[in-house]
N, C-alpha and C positions, 0 to 999 in steps of 0.2 A: 854473265860472269862479272866479278868485280875487277875493274881495271886498276892500274897502279895509282892513278890520281885519286880515285875514290878511297882506296886503302890509306894513302898518305894523308888525305884530309881527315879521315877518321882517327888516325894516330895523332895528328896535330891537335884535334879537339880533345883527345884523351889526355894529352900533356897539359892542356889548359885546365881540364877538369881536375887533374891531380893538384895543380897549384891552388885552385879555388878551394877544394876540400881540405887540403893540408893547412891552409891558413885559417880555416874555420875551427880547427881543433888544436893546433900545436901550441897556441898561446897559453892555454890552461896549464901546461907543464912548467911554465916559467913565471908564474904569478909572483912567487916570492922574490926572485931576483929582479924582476921588472919593477915591482913595488918599491924595493930598496933603492933602485937606480933613479926612479922618478920621484921619490920622496912621498909615497902614498902607501896606504895599507894594502897588503896582497889581495884582500877582498875587493878592493876598488878596481882591480884589473879585470874583474868580470865584466865591467862596462865595455872594455876593449873588445871582448868576444861578442857581447850583445850588439854593439853598434854595427859590427860587420854583418851579423845574422839578420838584424832588423833591416838593414839596407838591401841585402839580397832579397828578403821576402817582399819588401815594398816595391822594388824596381823590376823584378823578373816579369810581372804581368805586362810591363811596357815593351818587353823585348820583341814580341810579335809585331806590334804596330811600328816600332822603329825600323825593323827589318823591311817591312812593306814600304815604308816612307823613304828610306835612304839606301836600301840595298844591303844585302848581307855582308859584302866585302868591306864596305866603309864602316859599318857598325862593328864588325869583328875586329878589324885592325885598330879602331879607336879604343875598343874595350881592352885589348891586350896592352896598348900603350898606357891607358889610364891605370890599369891594374899594376903594371910594372913601376911606373913613376910613383904611384901611391905607396908601393912597397918600399921604395927608397925613402919617401917621406916618413914612413913609419920608423925606419931604422935611424933616421936623423932626428926624431922627435926628442925633445928635452923636457917635456911636461906631459901630464896625463891628457890635458885638453888638446894639445897638438896631436898626440897619438890617436885619440878618439876621432878627431877630424880626418886624419889620414886613413883611418880604418873605414870611415864612411865612404871616402873617395874610392878606396880599394874595393869595398862592397859594390859600389856602383859599376866598376869595371867588371867584376865577377858576374854581376846580374845580367850583363849583356853578353859576356864572352861565351859562356857554355851553352845557354839556350839557343843562341844564334848559330853557334858552331854545330850543335847537334841537328838543327834544322837543315843546315847545308848538307849534312851527311845523309839524312833520310828522305829529304824532299824529292830528290830526283832519282833515287835508287829504285831498281826493280824490286818488287815485293820479295821474291826469293833471296835477294841479296841482303835484305835488312838484318836477318839474324847475325850474320858474320860481321857486318859493319857495326852494329850496336854492341856486339861482344867486345870490339876494340875499344869502344868509348866507355863501357861500364866499369872496367877494372879499376880505374883510378878512384872511383867513389868507394870502392871496397878497400883499396890499399891505403889511402891517405889516413883515415882514422885509426888504422891498425899500427902504422909505423910512426904516427905523430908522437905518441908518448916516448918511444925510444929515441927518435931523432931530436925531439925537444930536450930530452934529458941530456943527450950527448952534447948538443950545442951549448946549452946553458952551463954544463959542467966544465967543458974544455975550451969554450970560446966565450960568447956573451949572447944575451937575448937578441941583440941587434941582428945576428946572423940568421935568425928565423925568418927575417924579411929580406935580408940581402941575398939569400939563395934564390929568390925569385928573379933577380936581375938578369943573370945569364940565361935562365930558362925563358923569361919574357922576351929577351932580345932574340934568342933563337926562334921562338914561336912567331914573333913579328916578321923576321926575315923570311921564314918558310912560308908564312901566310901571304906575304907580299908577292911571292913568286908563284904560289900554288893556287890561290883563290882568284878566279876570274872576276872581272868587274861585270856587274849585271845592273841594268837600269831598274829603278823602282817599279813596283807593280803598276799596271795600267789603271787600276781602279782602287786607289788607296783611300780608305774611308777617313772621315774626319775623326780626330782623336776624341774618344768617349771620355769627356772630362769627369762626368759623374761616376763613371766606372773606375777611372783612375783614383778619384778621391775616396770612394767607398771601399774599393778593394785594397788599396794601399794602406789606408788607415786601419782597416780591419785586420790585415795581415801584420801590420806593425804592432797593433795592440796585442794580437795573439803571441807574437814573438816576445814582446815585453812581459807578458804574463809568464811565459816560459822562463824568462830571466828571473823574475821574482820568485817563482816556485823553486828554482834551482839554488837559491841562496839559503845557506844553512842558518837556522835560527830566526828567519824573517817571519813577521806576522802574516797570517793568511788573508787578512781583510783587503790589503791593496791588490793582491793577486786575484781575489774573487771579484773585485770591482772592475779591474782591467779585463779579466776574462769574460765577465758579463758584457762589457762594452764591445769586446771583440766579436762575441757571438752575435750581438745585435747588429753591428756594422756589417758583418759578413752575410747575415740573413737579408738585410736590406740590399746589399750588393748583389746577392743572387736574384732577388726579386727584380732589381733594375736590369741586370744582364739578360734575364729571360724575356723582358719586355722590350728591349731595344733592338732595332733592326741590325745595327752594326756595332755590337758590343766590344769592349776591350778584350774580354775573354768570352768565347762562345760556349756557354754551358750546354748548348744543344748537342755538342759533340758527344756528350755522355750517353746519348741515345744508342750509340754504337756499343753493342754488348761487350765486346772484347776490350774496348778502350775503357769502359766503365769498370770492368773487372781489374784492369791494370791500376786505375786510380784508387779504387777502394781497397782491394786486397793488397796491392803494392804499397800503399801508405802504411797499413798495419805492419807489413813485413819490414818496411824501412825503419819503423820505430824500434822494433826489436833488434834489427841489424845495427842501428846506431847506438843502442843502449848497452849492448853486451861489451864492446871494446872499452866503454867508459867504466863499467863496473868491475871487470876482471882485474885491471891494474890496481884499483883500490882494494879489492879483496886480497891480492897478493902482497901489497905493501902494508896495509893496516892490520890485517888478520894474520897472514903468514909471516910477516916481518921481513919480506924480501926487499932488496934494493930496487930503486927505480929502473936501473939498467937491466937487472935480472928479470923483473916483471915485464918490462917492455920487450925483452928478447923472447920471452915465452909467448906473449900475446902475438908476437910476429909470426908464429906458426899458423895463425889464422890466414895470413897472407900466403903461406905455403899451400893451404887448401884452396884458396882463391885461384892461384896460378895453376895448381895441379889439375883442376877440373876444366879450366878455361879452354884448352885446345879441343876438348870433346863436346862442348856445349852445342855447337851447330850440328854436329853429327847426331847427338842425342835428340835434339829438337826434330830433325828430319826423320829420325827412326821411330820415336815414340809419341811425338806431339806434345802440346803444352800441358794438357790436363794431368797426365801421369807425372810429368816432371815437376809441376807446381805442387802436386800432392807430396812427392818425395822431398822437395826442398823445404816446404813448410813443416812437414813432419820432422825433417832433419834438424832444422833450426829450433823448433819447439823442444825436441828431445835433448839436444845438446845443451840448450839453455837450462832445462830442468836438471840435467846431470851436474851442471856447475853449482847447483844448490847444495850438493853433497860433497864437494871438494873440501879437503882439509889440508893442513900443513903436512900431515902424514901421508897424503895421497902420493903414490909414486909419480915422479916427474914424467915418466914415459906415458902414463895414462892421461895426465893433463895435456900433454902434447897431442895425443891421439884425439882427444875431445876437441881441442882447438882446430886441428887440421880438418876433422869432419865438419865442424861448424863452418869453417871457411869455405869448404866445398859446397855446402848447402846454401850459404849466403850467395856465393857467386852464381850458382845455377838458378836460384830463385830470382835474383835481381835481373839477370840477363833475360829470363823468360818474361818477367813483368815489363821490362823495357821494350822487348821486341813485340809482344802481343798488343802493346798500346797502339802500334801503327799497322797492325796486320790488316784490319778491315776499314781503316780510315781512307777515304778517297784522297788523291793527291792534292786536290784543290783545297782540302781542309786540313792539310798537314800543319800549316802554321798555327791554326787555332788549337789543334790537338797538342802540338809541341809546347805551346805556351801554358796551357792548362796542366799538362803533365809535369812540366818543370816546376810550376808553382806548387802543386801538390807534393812533389818530391822534396822540395826545399823545406816546406812546412813540416813534413813528416820527419825528415832528418834532424831538424831543429828540436822537434818534440821528443826525439829519442833520448837525449840526455836528460830532459825533464822527466820523462817516464821513469828512467833509471833512478833519478833523485827522489821522486815521489814514492816509488816502490821501496827504496831503501829507508826512507823516513817511516813508511807504514810498517816496515819490518820490525821496528822496535816495539810498538804497542801490540802488534799481532804476535810477536814472539813471547810476550808476557802471558798470553792466553794459552800457550802450549804447555803440556805437562813437563815437569823438570825445570832446571835452572837454565835460562838462556845463556849461550856462550857468545864470544865476540863475533862469531860468524853467523849467528842465528838471523840477524837482520838481513845479511847478504843472501842467505839461503832462501828466505821468504821473498826477497826482491826478485831473485832469479825465477822462482816459481810463478810470481805474478806476471813477469814478462813472458814466460812460457804460455800462460793463459792468453795473453794478447795475440800470440802467434796462432792460436786456435781460430781467431777471427779470420785470418788469412787462409787457414786451412778450410774453413767453411765456404769461403768464396771459391776456392779451387774445386771443391766437391761439386758446386753448382754449375761449373763450366760444362758446356757441351763437349763430348769427346772430340768433335771436329773443330773446336774453337781455334782460330788462328791458322788454319790450314792454308790460307792464302799466301803465307810467307814460307811455307815448307816446300822443299824440293821433293818431287815424287821419287820414291825409291826406284832404281833401275829395274826394268822388267827382266824376269828370269827367262833364259833361253829355254824353249820347249825341249823336253827330254827326247832323245832319239827313239824312233819307233821300236817297240819291243824291249826297250830298256827298263830298268827298275827305277 
C-alpha cells in the first residue's frame, strides 16, 4: 500500500511538473505585449520559448548521472531553487538578451527538477503501487498546456507579462520548503560511473539541433533550407550518439533498456501519442480565434474543458488498469484521441457550443487515460536497478515528443493550404485547419498500431490482482 510520504512526494513532483510545463507554453500567448515591452518584434519572442525547450532537451539526459553522483535530494532542491530564481530573473529582465539568458537558466532547473523527482517516486515503489503514484504525477503535463492560453491571456490582459514568471515564486518557495522536510538525504550510489563525455556531447548537441529544427519549422514564412540542414545534422548526431551509447559499457543513456518490451512500447507509442496530445491544444485556440472569430478568453475557456475530461477520468484510471489491463485501455485511448482529433476537422462556427464541449471533454479523458497508461507501463517490467536508466531515457523521449507536438501542428497547418487547393470546391478559412486535424489523427494511428501489437498480459506486473470471489454456498445458484 502507498504510505503518506510516497503520496506526498508524488504530489510534490506533480506541482513541479506543472510549473515546468506551464512555463514551456504560456509565453506564446504574450508575444505581442512582451515584444512591445522589450522593444523587439513579437516574432523574436519565439526565441524565448525555444531557449527554454532547447535547454530542457539538452540537459535532461544528464539528470540520471547527476542523481547517481550527488544524490536525489541535493539535485532536486538545487533544481527547484535554480528554477525559481531564474523565474524572478525572467520577470526582472529589461532586454531580450537578458530574458533569453534567464530562460536558459530556468530550463536548466526544469531539466533536473522533474526527471529526478519522478525517479524518487518510482525507484523504491512496489510495482503494484506505481499506477497510482504515476497518476498523481501525470496530470500536470496534461493540465498546463490546456490552461496556459487562458491564464496567459488573463495575466497579460489584466496585469502584465511579468506575472507569468512571478507566479512561480510562491509555488517554488512552497515546493522547496516541502521538499526540504519531505525528502530524506541519501548518499550517492556506491558505484557511480565516470561521466560519459562523448555521450553528453553527441546526445546533447543532437537533441539541441532537433529542437532548433522544430523552432525553425514553427516559424511562419521561414525558408525551409535552414530547417532541412539542421534537421539532417540532428539525425546524423543522434545516429552517431546511438552507435556510441550501444558500444559503451557505462553510457550516459542506456539504450539497452529498450530490450524490455513494455518499456519500448512506452517510448515508441507514447512518443507518437504525446505529439498529438501536445498539438491539439495548440491548434484548437487558433481555430477558434482565427476562423470562428472568438476572443482569446472565450477560446481559452472552451479549451479548458479538455482539463475537465482529464480530471474526470483520473480517479478511475487505477481501477480501470487493474480491471482491464493495459492493452484494452491503450486501444481505447488511442482510438479516442484519434477520433476526437478527426472530429475537430469538421467543427465550424455554426457547430453548437455544447457539441464542441463534449468533444473536448472526451478528448481530455482519452488523453489522460492514454498518458497514464504509457507512463505506468514504462516501469512495469524494468528491474529496480535499471530504473534510473529507464527514467532518463523515458524523460528524454517525452520532452522531445512534447516539443515536436507544436511543430507537427504547425507543419500540418502549413500543408493544409496546398492540400486544400487539391480538394473539390473552393477552400474556406477553416479548410487548412480541417486537413491539419486529419493529418494529426493519422499520427495517432501509429500509436494505435503499437497498442494492437502489445501482448494481452503486458504490464501485468504492476496490476493488483482482482479479489477472489467467495465460493457459492452448496446447492446455491
